C-alpha positions as CSV (number, residue, x, y, z in Angstrom):
1,M,-3.6,15.8,1.7
2,N,-7.7,15.7,1.4
3,E,-9.1,13.1,3.3
4,Y,-9.8,11.0,0.7
5,H,-6.7,10.7,-0.9
6,R,-5.2,9.4,3.4
7,L,-8.1,7.2,3.3
8,C,-6.6,5.5,0.5
9,V,-3.2,5.5,1.6
10,E,-4.1,3.7,4.8
11,R,-5.8,1.2,3.0
12,A,-3.2,0.4,1.0
13,R,-0.9,0.4,3.7
14,E,-3.1,-2.1,5.8
15,L,-2.8,-4.3,2.2
16,A,0.7,-4.2,1.8
17,R,1.0,-4.9,5.6
18,K,-1.3,-8.9,4.9
19,P,0.4,-12.0,4.8
20,Y,-0.4,-12.7,1.5
21,P,1.6,-11.0,-1.5
22,L,-0.7,-8.6,-3.4
23,T,1.2,-7.1,-6.1
24,G,1.6,-3.0,-6.2
25,E,-1.0,-2.8,-9.1
26,Q,-3.4,-4.7,-7.3
27,I,-3.0,-2.8,-4.5
28,A,-3.1,-0.1,-7.4
29,E,-6.0,-1.3,-8.3
30,R,-8.0,-1.6,-4.8
31,T,-7.1,1.9,-3.6
32,G,-7.0,3.9,-6.4
33,I,-3.4,4.8,-5.5
34,S,-0.6,4.9,-7.9
35,A,1.4,1.4,-8.9
36,H,4.2,2.9,-8.1
37,Y,3.7,4.9,-4.8
38,A,1.6,1.2,-3.9
39,N,5.3,-0.6,-4.5
40,K,7.1,2.2,-2.0
41,L,4.8,1.0,0.0
42,I,4.8,-2.6,0.2
43,K,8.7,-1.9,0.4
44,E,8.3,0.2,3.2
45,A,5.9,-2.2,5.3
46,R,8.6,-4.8,4.8
47,R,11.3,-3.1,5.9
48,E,9.0,-2.5,9.5
49,E,8.5,-6.8,9.2
50,S,12.2,-7.3,9.4
51,R,13.1,-5.0,12.3
């Protein structure tokens, strides 16, 4: 994974953990990753939250 992509994913994870809900499409638009991957990150963040 190149540096740019790693930074995009890191930013997407930060957005997925925000207390206000963003959709996968909104995160994808703001970070440049796919909406599908953004939705996976949202699910991952919610799973961590519920632990």
